[in-house]
Biopython code that builds the backbone (N, CA, C, O; Angstrom):
import numpy as np
from Bio.PDB.StructureBuilder import StructureBuilder

atoms = [
    (1, "MET", "N", (117.775, 123.990, 89.618)),
    (1, "MET", "CA", (118.166, 124.007, 90.973)),
    (1, "MET", "C", (117.156, 124.149, 91.832)),
    (1, "MET", "O", (117.395, 123.949, 93.023)),
    (2, "LEU", "N", (115.570, 124.592, 91.338)),
    (2, "LEU", "CA", (114.433, 124.675, 92.089)),
    (2, "LEU", "C", (113.989, 123.341, 92.067)),
    (2, "LEU", "O", (113.254, 123.091, 93.022)),
    (3, "GLU", "N", (114.215, 122.263, 91.193)),
    (3, "GLU", "CA", (113.824, 120.995, 91.067)),
    (3, "GLU", "C", (114.387, 120.461, 92.132)),
    (3, "GLU", "O", (113.605, 119.787, 92.803)),
    (4, "TRP", "N", (115.652, 120.536, 92.589)),
    (4, "TRP", "CA", (116.286, 119.898, 93.549)),
    (4, "TRP", "C", (115.642, 120.268, 95.148)),
    (4, "TRP", "O", (116.000, 119.635, 96.141)),
    (5, "ILE", "N", (114.827, 121.186, 95.188)),
    (5, "ILE", "CA", (114.157, 121.202, 96.382)),
    (5, "ILE", "C", (112.808, 121.011, 96.348)),
    (5, "ILE", "O", (112.301, 120.740, 97.437)),
    (6, "ARG", "N", (111.970, 121.086, 95.253)),
    (6, "ARG", "CA", (110.459, 121.115, 95.074)),
    (6, "ARG", "C", (109.993, 119.893, 95.670)),
    (6, "ARG", "O", (110.770, 118.939, 95.719)),
    (7, "ASP", "N", (108.984, 119.806, 96.069)),
    (7, "ASP", "CA", (108.616, 118.751, 96.793)),
    (7, "ASP", "C", (108.977, 117.814, 97.796)),
    (7, "ASP", "O", (108.484, 116.687, 97.842)),
    (8, "SER", "N", (110.146, 118.404, 98.915)),
    (8, "SER", "CA", (110.820, 118.065, 99.563)),
    (8, "SER", "C", (110.538, 118.558, 101.036)),
    (8, "SER", "O", (111.364, 118.195, 101.873)),
    (9, "TRP", "N", (109.606, 119.247, 101.415)),
    (9, "TRP", "CA", (109.344, 119.435, 102.786)),
    (9, "TRP", "C", (109.077, 118.380, 104.076)),
    (9, "TRP", "O", (109.183, 118.479, 105.299)),
    (10, "ALA", "N", (108.650, 117.252, 103.079)),
    (10, "ALA", "CA", (108.341, 116.184, 104.056)),
    (10, "ALA", "C", (109.176, 115.288, 104.336)),
    (10, "ALA", "O", (108.957, 114.465, 105.225)),
    (11, "ARG", "N", (110.329, 115.306, 103.580)),
    (11, "ARG", "CA", (111.775, 114.726, 104.071)),
    (11, "ARG", "C", (112.431, 114.648, 105.572)),
    (11, "ARG", "O", (112.378, 115.805, 105.989)),
    (12, "PRO", "N", (112.802, 114.126, 106.198)),
    (12, "PRO", "CA", (113.347, 114.420, 107.525)),
    (12, "PRO", "C", (114.080, 115.872, 107.640)),
    (12, "PRO", "O", (113.773, 116.787, 108.405)),
    (13, "ASP", "N", (115.141, 115.841, 106.666)),
    (13, "ASP", "CA", (115.832, 116.910, 106.755)),
    (13, "ASP", "C", (115.772, 117.327, 104.969)),
    (13, "ASP", "O", (116.487, 116.780, 104.130)),
    (14, "PRO", "N", (114.710, 118.450, 104.660)),
    (14, "PRO", "CA", (114.639, 118.760, 103.596)),
    (14, "PRO", "C", (116.096, 119.714, 102.887)),
    (14, "PRO", "O", (116.777, 120.464, 103.586)),
    (15, "PRO", "N", (116.291, 119.530, 101.731)),
    (15, "PRO", "CA", (117.143, 120.360, 101.023)),
    (15, "PRO", "C", (117.023, 121.598, 101.016)),
    (15, "PRO", "O", (115.872, 121.883, 101.345)),
    (16, "ALA", "N", (117.785, 122.713, 100.754)),
    (16, "ALA", "CA", (117.804, 124.214, 100.816)),
    (16, "ALA", "C", (118.843, 124.515, 100.009)),
    (16, "ALA", "O", (119.852, 123.818, 99.898)),
    (17, "LEU", "N", (118.557, 125.897, 99.235)),
    (17, "LEU", "CA", (119.383, 126.240, 98.526)),
    (17, "LEU", "C", (119.862, 127.723, 99.287)),
    (17, "LEU", "O", (119.071, 128.661, 99.391)),
    (18, "VAL", "N", (121.043, 127.773, 99.715)),
    (18, "VAL", "CA", (121.572, 128.661, 100.283)),
    (18, "VAL", "C", (122.783, 129.395, 99.870)),
    (18, "VAL", "O", (123.891, 128.904, 99.654)),
    (19, "PHE", "N", (122.383, 130.803, 99.775)),
    (19, "PHE", "CA", (123.113, 131.922, 99.316)),
    (19, "PHE", "C", (124.237, 132.469, 100.691)),
    (19, "PHE", "O", (123.942, 132.491, 101.886)),
    (20, "ALA", "N", (125.501, 132.857, 100.091)),
    (20, "ALA", "CA", (126.414, 133.095, 100.722)),
    (20, "ALA", "C", (126.172, 134.635, 101.578)),
    (20, "ALA", "O", (125.764, 135.639, 100.995)),
    (21, "LYS", "N", (126.439, 134.604, 102.756)),
    (21, "LYS", "CA", (126.418, 135.956, 103.339)),
    (21, "LYS", "C", (127.368, 136.767, 102.202)),
    (21, "LYS", "O", (128.176, 136.235, 101.440)),
    (22, "THR", "N", (127.036, 138.240, 102.303)),
    (22, "THR", "CA", (127.558, 139.113, 101.554)),
    (22, "THR", "C", (127.729, 140.445, 102.811)),
    (22, "THR", "O", (127.418, 140.262, 103.987)),
    (23, "ALA", "N", (128.186, 141.542, 102.364)),
    (23, "ALA", "CA", (128.681, 142.478, 102.996)),
    (23, "ALA", "C", (127.548, 143.107, 103.481)),
    (23, "ALA", "O", (127.711, 143.636, 104.581)),
    (24, "THR", "N", (126.431, 143.209, 102.980)),
    (24, "THR", "CA", (125.060, 143.557, 103.234)),
    (24, "THR", "C", (124.055, 142.780, 103.519)),
    (24, "THR", "O", (123.028, 143.279, 103.978)),
    (25, "THR", "N", (124.155, 141.472, 103.309)),
    (25, "THR", "CA", (123.115, 140.353, 103.628)),
    (25, "THR", "C", (123.654, 139.292, 104.826)),
    (25, "THR", "O", (124.757, 139.129, 105.347)),
    (26, "GLU", "N", (122.550, 138.753, 104.979)),
    (26, "GLU", "CA", (123.170, 137.732, 105.747)),
    (26, "GLU", "C", (122.813, 136.222, 104.890)),
    (26, "GLU", "O", (122.096, 136.229, 103.889)),
    (27, "GLN", "N", (123.347, 135.122, 105.375)),
    (27, "GLN", "CA", (123.077, 134.104, 104.714)),
    (27, "GLN", "C", (121.497, 133.713, 104.336)),
    (27, "GLN", "O", (120.609, 133.540, 105.171)),
    (28, "GLY", "N", (121.339, 133.609, 102.796)),
    (28, "GLY", "CA", (119.720, 133.773, 102.568)),
    (28, "GLY", "C", (119.455, 132.033, 102.240)),
    (28, "GLY", "O", (120.244, 131.278, 101.670)),
    (29, "VAL", "N", (118.150, 131.712, 102.774)),
    (29, "VAL", "CA", (117.930, 130.269, 102.383)),
    (29, "VAL", "C", (116.676, 130.328, 101.654)),
    (29, "VAL", "O", (115.782, 131.132, 101.919)),
    (30, "VAL", "N", (116.618, 129.263, 100.522)),
    (30, "VAL", "CA", (115.358, 129.181, 100.141)),
    (30, "VAL", "C", (114.892, 127.683, 100.233)),
    (30, "VAL", "O", (115.714, 126.768, 100.270)),
    (31, "VAL", "N", (113.682, 127.499, 100.265)),
    (31, "VAL", "CA", (113.384, 125.722, 100.495)),
    (31, "VAL", "C", (111.943, 126.002, 99.801)),
    (31, "VAL", "O", (111.455, 127.107, 99.565)),
    (32, "SER", "N", (111.429, 124.829, 99.554)),
    (32, "SER", "CA", (110.136, 124.461, 99.087)),
    (32, "SER", "C", (108.756, 123.779, 100.188)),
    (32, "SER", "O", (108.584, 122.628, 100.590)),
    (33, "VAL", "N", (108.062, 124.858, 100.390)),
    (33, "VAL", "CA", (107.185, 123.928, 101.773)),
    (33, "VAL", "C", (105.782, 123.891, 100.790)),
    (33, "VAL", "O", (105.133, 124.772, 100.227)),
    (34, "ASP", "N", (105.704, 122.938, 100.850)),
    (34, "ASP", "CA", (104.498, 122.448, 100.214)),
    (34, "ASP", "C", (104.148, 123.052, 99.101)),
    (34, "ASP", "O", (103.074, 123.614, 98.888)),
    (35, "GLY", "N", (105.011, 122.947, 98.413)),
    (35, "GLY", "CA", (105.271, 123.602, 96.635)),
    (35, "GLY", "C", (105.085, 124.900, 96.600)),
    (35, "GLY", "O", (104.539, 125.274, 95.562)),
    (36, "ASP", "N", (105.314, 125.638, 97.280)),
    (36, "ASP", "CA", (105.827, 127.117, 97.598)),
    (36, "ASP", "C", (107.313, 127.686, 98.041)),
    (36, "ASP", "O", (107.903, 127.460, 99.098)),
    (37, "LEU", "N", (107.636, 128.287, 97.205)),
    (37, "LEU", "CA", (109.074, 128.656, 97.165)),
    (37, "LEU", "C", (109.155, 129.677, 98.620)),
    (37, "LEU", "O", (108.415, 130.660, 98.657)),
    (38, "ARG", "N", (109.976, 129.420, 99.654)),
    (38, "ARG", "CA", (109.851, 130.748, 100.960)),
    (38, "ARG", "C", (111.270, 131.002, 100.948)),
    (38, "ARG", "O", (111.945, 129.978, 100.841)),
    (39, "TYR", "N", (111.980, 132.211, 101.037)),
    (39, "TYR", "CA", (112.851, 132.926, 101.384)),
    (39, "TYR", "C", (112.849, 133.508, 102.694)),
    (39, "TYR", "O", (111.871, 133.979, 103.274)),
    (40, "ARG", "N", (114.326, 133.417, 103.216)),
    (40, "ARG", "CA", (114.480, 134.217, 104.757)),
    (40, "ARG", "C", (115.990, 134.046, 104.936)),
    (40, "ARG", "O", (116.633, 133.057, 104.584)),
    (41, "GLU", "N", (116.516, 135.255, 105.591)),
    (41, "GLU", "CA", (117.727, 135.493, 105.639)),
    (41, "GLU", "C", (117.668, 135.455, 106.937)),
    (41, "GLU", "O", (116.668, 135.741, 107.595)),
    (42, "ARG", "N", (119.201, 134.945, 107.566)),
    (42, "ARG", "CA", (119.132, 134.352, 109.159)),
    (42, "ARG", "C", (118.686, 135.228, 109.849)),
    (42, "ARG", "O", (117.993, 134.815, 110.779)),
    (43, "ASP", "N", (118.878, 136.994, 109.725)),
    (43, "ASP", "CA", (118.619, 137.912, 110.727)),
    (43, "ASP", "C", (117.232, 138.381, 110.424)),
    (43, "ASP", "O", (116.812, 139.376, 111.014)),
    (44, "SER", "N", (116.563, 137.820, 109.648)),
    (44, "SER", "CA", (115.082, 138.279, 109.128)),
    (44, "SER", "C", (113.719, 137.976, 110.258)),
    (44, "SER", "O", (113.368, 136.819, 110.487)),
    (45, "PRO", "N", (113.259, 138.773, 110.692)),
    (45, "PRO", "CA", (111.970, 138.536, 111.546)),
    (45, "PRO", "C", (110.812, 137.190, 111.025)),
    (45, "PRO", "O", (110.115, 136.499, 111.768)),
    (46, "GLN", "N", (110.927, 137.127, 109.355)),
    (46, "GLN", "CA", (110.187, 136.332, 108.803)),
    (46, "GLN", "C", (110.554, 135.919, 107.546)),
    (46, "GLN", "O", (111.633, 136.257, 107.060)),
    (47, "TRP", "N", (109.682, 135.149, 106.910)),
    (47, "TRP", "CA", (110.108, 134.415, 105.660)),
    (47, "TRP", "C", (109.342, 135.093, 104.939)),
    (47, "TRP", "O", (108.327, 135.698, 105.286)),
    (48, "TYR", "N", (109.962, 134.982, 103.584)),
    (48, "TYR", "CA", (108.994, 135.906, 102.372)),
    (48, "TYR", "C", (108.629, 134.866, 101.196)),
    (48, "TYR", "O", (109.470, 134.019, 100.893)),
    (49, "PRO", "N", (107.629, 134.905, 100.658)),
    (49, "PRO", "CA", (107.366, 133.789, 99.428)),
    (49, "PRO", "C", (108.290, 134.388, 98.575)),
    (49, "PRO", "O", (108.621, 135.573, 98.542)),
    (50, "ALA", "N", (108.768, 133.238, 97.723)),
    (50, "ALA", "CA", (109.700, 133.596, 96.725)),
    (50, "ALA", "C", (108.711, 133.190, 95.255)),
    (50, "ALA", "O", (107.988, 132.198, 95.157)),
    (51, "THR", "N", (108.920, 134.240, 94.214)),
    (51, "THR", "CA", (108.268, 133.865, 92.498)),
    (51, "THR", "C", (109.468, 133.202, 92.240)),
    (51, "THR", "O", (110.355, 133.280, 93.090)),
    (52, "THR", "N", (109.658, 132.548, 91.193)),
    (52, "THR", "CA", (110.618, 131.956, 90.226)),
    (52, "THR", "C", (111.437, 132.980, 89.869)),
    (52, "THR", "O", (112.643, 132.794, 90.028)),
    (53, "ASP", "N", (110.872, 134.560, 89.190)),
    (53, "ASP", "CA", (111.306, 135.260, 88.864)),
    (53, "ASP", "C", (112.385, 136.175, 90.056)),
    (53, "ASP", "O", (113.490, 136.657, 89.806)),
    (54, "GLU", "N", (111.735, 136.201, 91.202)),
    (54, "GLU", "CA", (112.781, 136.870, 92.469)),
    (54, "GLU", "C", (113.993, 136.221, 92.446)),
    (54, "GLU", "O", (115.075, 136.796, 92.568)),
    (55, "PHE", "N", (113.796, 134.701, 92.251)),
    (55, "PHE", "CA", (114.761, 133.755, 92.528)),
    (55, "PHE", "C", (115.832, 134.050, 91.623)),
    (55, "PHE", "O", (116.991, 134.087, 92.036)),
    (56, "TYR", "N", (115.521, 134.279, 90.331)),
    (56, "TYR", "CA", (116.546, 134.507, 89.449)),
    (56, "TYR", "C", (117.185, 135.816, 89.488)),
    (56, "TYR", "O", (118.380, 135.948, 89.226)),
    (57, "HIS", "N", (116.504, 136.686, 89.776)),
    (57, "HIS", "CA", (116.894, 137.865, 90.286)),
    (57, "HIS", "C", (118.328, 137.854, 91.604)),
    (57, "HIS", "O", (119.424, 138.412, 91.554)),
    (58, "HIS", "N", (117.804, 137.102, 92.531)),
    (58, "HIS", "CA", (118.437, 136.744, 93.458)),
    (58, "HIS", "C", (119.934, 136.048, 92.699)),
    (58, "HIS", "O", (121.023, 136.486, 93.069)),
    (59, "LEU", "N", (119.872, 135.159, 91.834)),
    (59, "LEU", "CA", (121.057, 134.739, 91.314)),
    (59, "LEU", "C", (121.619, 135.559, 90.759)),
    (59, "LEU", "O", (122.812, 135.579, 91.059)),
    (60, "ARG", "N", (121.256, 136.444, 89.902)),
    (60, "ARG", "CA", (122.039, 137.619, 89.421)),
    (60, "ARG", "C", (122.926, 138.450, 90.286)),
    (60, "ARG", "O", (124.124, 138.679, 90.119)),
    (61, "THR", "N", (122.075, 138.897, 91.316)),
    (61, "THR", "CA", (122.647, 140.132, 92.287)),
    (61, "THR", "C", (123.597, 139.177, 93.410)),
    (61, "THR", "O", (124.574, 139.737, 93.906)),
    (62, "HIS", "N", (123.335, 137.916, 93.752)),
    (62, "HIS", "CA", (124.035, 137.414, 94.812)),
    (62, "HIS", "C", (124.958, 136.165, 94.444)),
    (62, "HIS", "O", (125.736, 135.658, 95.252)),
    (63, "GLY", "N", (124.776, 135.718, 93.101)),
    (63, "GLY", "CA", (125.697, 134.311, 92.745)),
    (63, "GLY", "C", (124.818, 132.834, 93.004)),
    (63, "GLY", "O", (123.911, 132.686, 93.823)),
    (64, "GLN", "N", (125.226, 132.062, 92.298)),
    (64, "GLN", "CA", (124.626, 130.526, 92.735)),
    (64, "GLN", "C", (124.706, 130.199, 94.211)),
    (64, "GLN", "O", (125.592, 130.674, 94.921)),
    (65, "PRO", "N", (123.874, 129.473, 94.613)),
    (65, "PRO", "CA", (123.838, 129.081, 95.880)),
    (65, "PRO", "C", (124.134, 127.458, 96.159)),
    (65, "PRO", "O", (124.199, 126.680, 95.207)),
    (66, "THR", "N", (124.273, 127.098, 97.268)),
    (66, "THR", "CA", (124.692, 125.902, 97.519)),
    (66, "THR", "C", (123.732, 124.700, 97.995)),
    (66, "THR", "O", (123.098, 124.899, 99.031)),
    (67, "LEU", "N", (123.613, 123.790, 97.502)),
    (67, "LEU", "CA", (122.516, 122.794, 98.035)),
    (67, "LEU", "C", (123.076, 122.050, 99.188)),
    (67, "LEU", "O", (123.969, 121.204, 99.148)),
    (68, "LEU", "N", (122.340, 122.542, 100.357)),
    (68, "LEU", "CA", (122.507, 121.583, 101.945)),
    (68, "LEU", "C", (121.155, 121.410, 102.443)),
    (68, "LEU", "O", (120.069, 121.951, 102.236)),
    (69, "PRO", "N", (121.650, 120.354, 103.260)),
    (69, "PRO", "CA", (120.401, 119.826, 103.987)),
    (69, "PRO", "C", (119.909, 121.167, 105.293)),
    (69, "PRO", "O", (120.744, 121.622, 106.075)),
    (70, "LEU", "N", (118.786, 121.506, 105.285)),
    (70, "LEU", "CA", (118.195, 122.277, 106.002)),
    (70, "LEU", "C", (118.802, 122.434, 107.300)),
    (70, "LEU", "O", (118.957, 123.566, 107.760)),
    (71, "SER", "N", (119.159, 121.411, 107.932)),
    (71, "SER", "CA", (120.029, 121.102, 109.411)),
    (71, "SER", "C", (120.967, 121.866, 109.438)),
    (71, "SER", "O", (121.173, 122.593, 110.410)),
    (72, "GLU", "N", (122.089, 121.846, 107.859)),
    (72, "GLU", "CA", (123.343, 122.234, 108.237)),
    (72, "GLU", "C", (123.153, 124.034, 107.988)),
    (72, "GLU", "O", (124.249, 124.506, 107.688)),
    (73, "THR", "N", (122.203, 124.952, 108.035)),
    (73, "THR", "CA", (121.939, 126.118, 107.796)),
    (73, "THR", "C", (121.763, 126.773, 109.272)),
    (73, "THR", "O", (121.518, 126.006, 110.203)),
    (74, "ALA", "N", (121.853, 127.842, 109.460)),
    (74, "ALA", "CA", (121.462, 128.774, 110.656)),
    (74, "ALA", "C", (119.989, 128.491, 110.997)),
    (74, "ALA", "O", (119.635, 128.500, 112.176)),
    (75, "LEU", "N", (119.054, 128.221, 109.926)),
    (75, "LEU", "CA", (117.517, 128.105, 110.024)),
    (75, "LEU", "C", (116.939, 126.679, 110.267)),
    (75, "LEU", "O", (117.705, 125.744, 110.032)),
    (76, "THR", "N", (115.655, 126.392, 110.718)),
    (76, "THR", "CA", (115.123, 125.438, 111.073)),
    (76, "THR", "C", (113.822, 125.851, 110.619)),
    (76, "THR", "O", (113.272, 126.908, 110.309)),
    (77, "ARG", "N", (113.431, 124.209, 110.719)),
    (77, "ARG", "CA", (111.799, 124.324, 109.782)),
    (77, "ARG", "C", (110.990, 125.691, 110.112)),
    (77, "ARG", "O", (110.641, 126.567, 109.321)),
    (78, "GLN", "N", (110.784, 125.609, 111.601)),
    (78, "GLN", "CA", (110.127, 126.652, 112.209)),
    (78, "GLN", "C", (110.372, 128.146, 111.556)),
    (78, "GLN", "O", (109.514, 129.028, 111.506)),
    (79, "HIS", "N", (111.193, 128.206, 111.260)),
    (79, "HIS", "CA", (111.511, 129.428, 110.380)),
    (79, "HIS", "C", (111.171, 129.863, 109.575)),
    (79, "HIS", "O", (111.328, 131.047, 109.276)),
    (80, "PHE", "N", (110.379, 128.735, 108.742)),
    (80, "PHE", "CA", (109.506, 129.133, 107.336)),
    (80, "PHE", "C", (108.166, 128.636, 107.588)),
    (80, "PHE", "O", (107.355, 128.853, 106.688)),
    (81, "THR", "N", (107.774, 128.042, 108.575)),
    (81, "THR", "CA", (106.566, 127.982, 108.611)),
    (81, "THR", "C", (105.780, 128.950, 109.964)),
    (81, "THR", "O", (106.404, 129.473, 110.888)),
    (82, "PRO", "N", (104.376, 128.995, 109.775)),
    (82, "PRO", "CA", (103.741, 130.348, 110.609)),
    (82, "PRO", "C", (103.809, 129.249, 112.168)),
    (82, "PRO", "O", (103.875, 128.035, 112.361)),
    (83, "SER", "N", (103.746, 130.549, 113.088)),
    (83, "SER", "CA", (103.922, 130.123, 114.499)),
    (83, "SER", "C", (102.169, 129.608, 114.676)),
    (83, "SER", "O", (101.159, 129.944, 114.059)),
    (84, "PRO", "N", (102.390, 128.697, 115.764)),
    (84, "PRO", "CA", (100.916, 128.364, 116.097)),
    (84, "PRO", "C", (100.226, 129.279, 116.753)),
    (84, "PRO", "O", (98.996, 129.298, 116.788)),
    (85, "LEU", "N", (101.226, 130.374, 117.506)),
    (85, "LEU", "CA", (100.352, 131.664, 117.944)),
    (85, "LEU", "C", (99.930, 132.552, 117.075)),
    (85, "LEU", "O", (99.260, 133.535, 117.391)),
    (86, "SER", "N", (100.309, 132.260, 115.866)),
    (86, "SER", "CA", (99.835, 133.470, 115.033)),
    (86, "SER", "C", (98.386, 133.145, 114.251)),
    (86, "SER", "O", (97.744, 133.805, 113.435)),
    (87, "LYS", "N", (98.167, 131.883, 114.841)),
    (87, "LYS", "CA", (96.747, 131.220, 114.113)),
    (87, "LYS", "C", (95.373, 131.696, 114.883)),
    (87, "LYS", "O", (94.275, 131.307, 114.483)),
]
sb = StructureBuilder()
sb.init_structure("model")
sb.init_model(0)
sb.init_chain("A")
sb.init_seg("    ")
for serial, (resi, resn, name, xyz) in enumerate(atoms, 1):
    if name == "N":
        sb.init_residue(resn, " ", resi, " ")
    sb.init_atom(name, np.array(xyz, "f"), 0.0, 1.0, " ", f" {name:<3s}", serial, name[0])
structure = sb.get_structure()
């Protein structure tokens, strides 16, 4: 699954691995930005770097994600990149 999204950030609408919303979490989205996995939930104030081990842990606890274009999620590219104001 990680190969489906790896090196895809330059595409006009990059693919994302999307975990369904649960009773305790919002929809979770994993994207690959310049080779780094980044995870963010819809209600989170920031994205988090994700290791392969963390991804597999998330699979075990939240089930298998769906592959969707980023545009079909509640998040945008700006949700996964640093703000120009923070530089």
